[in-house]
C-alpha positions in Angstrom: 37.9 17.1 -33.5 37.2 17.9 -29.7 33.6 18.8 -30.2 32.7 15.0 -31.8 34.4 13.5 -28.9 32.6 15.4 -26.3 29.3 14.9 -28.0 29.9 11.1 -28.1 30.9 10.9 -24.6 28.1 12.6 -23.4 25.8 10.4 -25.4 27.7 7.4 -23.6 26.8 8.8 -20.5 23.4 9.5 -21.2 23.2 5.9 -22.4 24.5 4.7 -18.8 22.1 6.8 -17.0 19.3 5.5 -18.8 20.6 1.7 -18.4 21.3 2.4 -14.6 17.6 3.9 -14.2 16.1 0.8 -16.0 18.4 -1.2 -13.6 17.0 0.6 -10.4 13.4 0.4 -11.8 13.9 -3.4 -12.4 15.3 -3.9 -9.2 12.5 -2.0 -7.3 9.7 -4.3 -9.6 11.6 -7.1 -8.3 11.3 -6.5 -4.4 8.1 -7.9 -3.2 5.7 -6.7 -0.5 7.1 -9.3 2.0 10.0 -7.1 2.3 8.2 -4.3 4.0 7.0 -3.4 7.4 5.2 -1.0 9.2 5.0 0.0 12.9 2.5 -1.7 14.5 -0.4 0.3 16.4 -0.1 -1.5 19.5 3.7 -1.4 19.5 6.5 -3.7 17.4 6.5 -4.2 14.0 3.5 -5.0 11.5 5.9 -7.2 9.0 4.2 -7.9 5.6 6.5 -10.9 5.4 3.9 -12.6 8.2 1.2 -12.8 5.5 3.3 -14.2 2.8 1.0 -16.4 0.7 -2.1 -14.3 1.4 -3.7 -11.9 -0.4 -3.5 -8.2 1.3 -5.6 -5.2 0.4 -3.8 -2.3 2.2 -5.9 1.0 2.8 -4.9 4.2 4.1 -7.3 5.2 6.6 -8.8 8.0 9.1 -11.4 8.6 11.6 -12.4 12.0 10.4 -13.0 11.4 6.9 -16.1 11.1 4.9 -14.9 7.6 3.8 -14.5 6.4 7.3 -17.7 4.4 7.0 -15.7 2.2 5.0 -14.3 1.0 7.9 -17.4 -1.6 8.0 -16.6 -2.8 5.0 -13.2 -3.3 5.3 -14.2 -5.4 8.5 -16.9 -7.5 7.1 -14.3 -8.3 3.9 -11.6 -9.2 6.0 -14.0 -11.3 8.3 -15.5 -13.2 5.1 -12.5 -13.6 3.0 -10.0 -14.6 5.9 -10.6 -18.4 5.4 -10.1 -18.2 1.6 -6.9 -16.2 2.2 -7.4 -12.5 2.2 -6.2 -10.0 4.9 -6.9 -6.4 5.2 -4.2 -4.1 6.6 -5.4 -0.6 7.7 -2.5 2.4 7.6 -3.9 5.3 9.5 -2.5 8.4 8.2 -2.6 11.6 9.0 -1.0 13.0 5.5 -5.0 14.3 5.0 -5.5 16.0 8.2 -8.1 13.7 9.4 -6.9 11.4 11.7 -6.4 11.4 15.5 -2.8 12.6 16.6 -1.6 9.0 18.3 -1.8 5.6 17.8 -3.7 4.9 21.1 -6.7 7.0 19.9 -6.9 5.4 16.1 -6.6 1.9 17.9 -9.6 2.9 20.2 -11.6 4.3 17.8 -11.5 1.3 15.4 -12.5 -1.0 18.1 -15.1 0.5 19.6 -16.8 2.2 16.8 -16.1 -0.5 14.3 -15.1 -3.7 15.8 -11.8 -3.8 13.6 -10.3 -7.0 14.2 -8.0 -6.9 11.1 -4.5 -5.7 11.8 -3.6 -1.8 11.8 -0.3 0.0 11.7 0.7 2.8 13.6 0.2 6.1 12.2 2.3 6.2 9.0 2.9 8.6 5.8 1.3 7.3 2.8 2.7 9.9 0.3 5.4 12.1 -0.6 9.0 12.0 0.3 8.5 11.0 3.7 6.0 7.9 2.7 6.5 4.7 4.4 8.7 2.4 2.5 5.8 0.3 1.3 4.2 3.2 -0.3 7.5 4.5 -1.8 7.5 1.2 -3.5 4.2 1.1 -4.8 4.9 4.7 -5.9 8.1 3.4 -7.7 6.6 0.4 -9.4 3.3 2.3 -10.4 3.7 5.7 -10.6 0.8 5.7 -8.0 0.2 7.2 -4.4 -2.9 7.8 -2.2 -4.8 10.9 -3.6 -6.9 10.7 -0.5 -8.1 8.6 2.7 -9.0 4.8 2.0 -7.4 4.4 -1.3 -6.3 0.6 -1.4 -3.5 -1.3 -2.7 -4.2 -5.1 -3.3 -1.5 -7.4 -3.1 -1.3 -10.9 -4.8 -0.6 -14.2 -3.0 2.9 -13.8 -5.3 3.6 -10.3 -3.4 3.3 -8.2 -6.3 0.8 -5.3 -6.7 -2.3 -6.7 -8.2 -4.1 -3.1 -8.3 -4.9 0.3 -6.9 -8.0 1.6 -6.2 -9.3 4.9 -5.3 -11.3 6.1 -2.0 -14.6 6.0 -4.3 -14.1 2.1 -4.9 -15.9 0.4 -2.1 -14.7 -2.9 -0.2 -17.2 -4.7 -1.5 -17.5 -2.5 -4.6 -18.2 -3.6 -8.5 -14.1 -2.7 -9.3 -12.8 -3.7 -6.1 -14.6 -6.9 -5.8 -13.8 -8.7 -8.6 -9.8 -8.1 -8.3 -10.3 -9.4 -4.9 -11.7 -12.9 -6.3 -9.1 -12.8 -9.0 -6.4 -12.7 -6.7 -7.6 -15.1 -4.1 -8.0 -17.4 -7.1 -4.6 -17.0 -8.1 -2.0 -19.3 -6.7 
């Protein structure tokens, strides 16, 4: 008689753990991008909540990558679509060993080489257990994390993830462009 009781107890505990996991995932999904901050490249905090109601394109960047030329496209996109509600945010990361060692060098490179005017976070981890909370949230909700530099996360006006994109998805490209347009048209 003890064996069926033990099995019933284990089954109940397993069901409870599964339900707790679902509740934790639901709580994660309910969180919005506006809840997250990055260190700002010039010091202080880059609070995503300051952009509430706008569409965000968050790109993990690097100065010494084959995709570094995308800074130019990201800046053009930011400039052209800012009046419609788009803000590009760059998140420099050394996770792929292709970034300068400090914020001041990254900031200088971005401003002098590409004329970057969009907000830049300070050096941040974008993957793994040390990932910045924003990227940990994206991983929890979408089971996605950057696989290389210049991966992009599109955030809708509602603060939810509208899409994730790889390095090969150009700023004005065929996959990213329509997604941004759709996000900008959603109120």
